[in-house]
C-alpha positions as CSV (number, residue, x, y, z in Angstrom):
1,M,-57.7,-44.2,136.7
2,K,-60.5,-41.7,137.4
3,H,-61.9,-43.8,140.2
4,L,-58.4,-44.3,141.7
5,A,-57.7,-40.6,141.5
6,D,-61.0,-39.9,143.3
7,H,-60.0,-42.5,145.9
8,F,-56.6,-41.0,146.5
9,L,-58.2,-37.5,146.7
10,F,-60.5,-38.7,149.4
11,D,-57.6,-40.2,151.3
12,E,-55.7,-36.8,151.0
13,E,-53.0,-38.4,148.8
14,L,-53.0,-35.3,146.5
15,D,-49.8,-36.1,144.6
16,I,-51.0,-39.5,143.6
17,A,-54.4,-38.2,142.6
18,E,-52.8,-35.5,140.5
19,A,-50.4,-37.9,138.8
20,L,-53.3,-40.3,137.9
21,C,-55.4,-37.5,136.5
22,V,-52.6,-36.1,134.4
23,R,-51.7,-39.5,133.0
24,A,-55.3,-40.3,132.2
25,L,-55.7,-36.9,130.5
26,K,-52.7,-37.6,128.3
27,F,-54.2,-41.0,127.4
28,C,-57.5,-39.3,126.6
29,S,-55.8,-36.8,124.3
30,R,-54.1,-39.6,122.3
31,M,-57.3,-41.7,122.1
32,G,-58.8,-42.0,118.7
33,K,-61.9,-44.0,117.7
34,P,-60.8,-47.4,116.5
35,K,-61.7,-48.1,112.9
36,D,-63.9,-51.1,113.7
37,S,-65.6,-49.5,116.7
38,D,-69.4,-49.5,116.8
39,I,-69.6,-46.9,119.6
40,P,-71.4,-44.0,118.0
41,H,-70.4,-41.3,120.6
42,F,-66.8,-42.4,121.2
43,R,-65.2,-38.9,121.3
44,K,-68.0,-37.6,123.4
45,D,-67.4,-40.3,126.0
46,I,-63.7,-39.5,126.1
47,S,-64.6,-35.8,126.4
48,L,-66.8,-36.5,129.4
49,L,-64.1,-38.5,131.0
50,A,-61.6,-35.7,130.5
51,S,-64.1,-33.3,132.0
52,D,-64.3,-35.4,135.1
53,L,-60.6,-35.7,135.4
54,N,-60.2,-31.9,135.1
55,F,-62.8,-31.5,137.9
56,I,-60.8,-33.9,140.1
57,L,-57.6,-31.8,139.4
58,G,-59.6,-28.7,140.3
59,K,-60.4,-30.4,143.7
60,V,-56.8,-31.3,144.2
61,M,-55.7,-27.7,143.6
62,H,-58.5,-26.4,145.8
63,K,-57.3,-28.6,148.7
64,R,-53.8,-27.3,148.1
65,E,-55.2,-23.7,148.3
66,E,-54.0,-23.0,144.8
67,Y,-57.3,-21.3,143.9
68,E,-56.4,-19.9,140.5
69,K,-55.2,-23.3,139.2
70,A,-58.3,-24.8,140.7
71,L,-60.5,-22.3,138.9
72,N,-58.8,-23.1,135.6
73,F,-59.4,-26.8,136.0
74,Y,-63.0,-26.3,137.0
75,F,-63.5,-24.0,134.0
76,Q,-62.0,-26.7,131.7
77,A,-64.3,-29.3,133.2
78,V,-67.4,-27.2,132.5
79,K,-66.2,-26.1,129.1
80,M,-65.9,-29.8,128.1
81,N,-69.2,-30.7,129.7
82,S,-71.6,-28.0,130.7
83,Q,-73.5,-30.6,132.8
84,N,-70.4,-31.2,135.0
85,L,-71.4,-29.4,138.1
86,G,-69.4,-31.4,140.6
87,A,-70.6,-34.9,140.0
């Protein structure tokens, strides 16, 4: 969904990009590590994905000129991943 959201953002389909990000963030918040998973950093990977989704939402709001909302999403992205500087 992240890549689709990025694609629709690039195509200026802001409503679709926003909807994809919101849906993916809801999925991330419900995601728990499966009991039989051998992925050692499972929650960290989900957190990095959520950070990227928040950054895309920030770009959506920025394009809509809703700067305060954009700043909040950018802040959330950096809070979740301090290395997320617009990747």
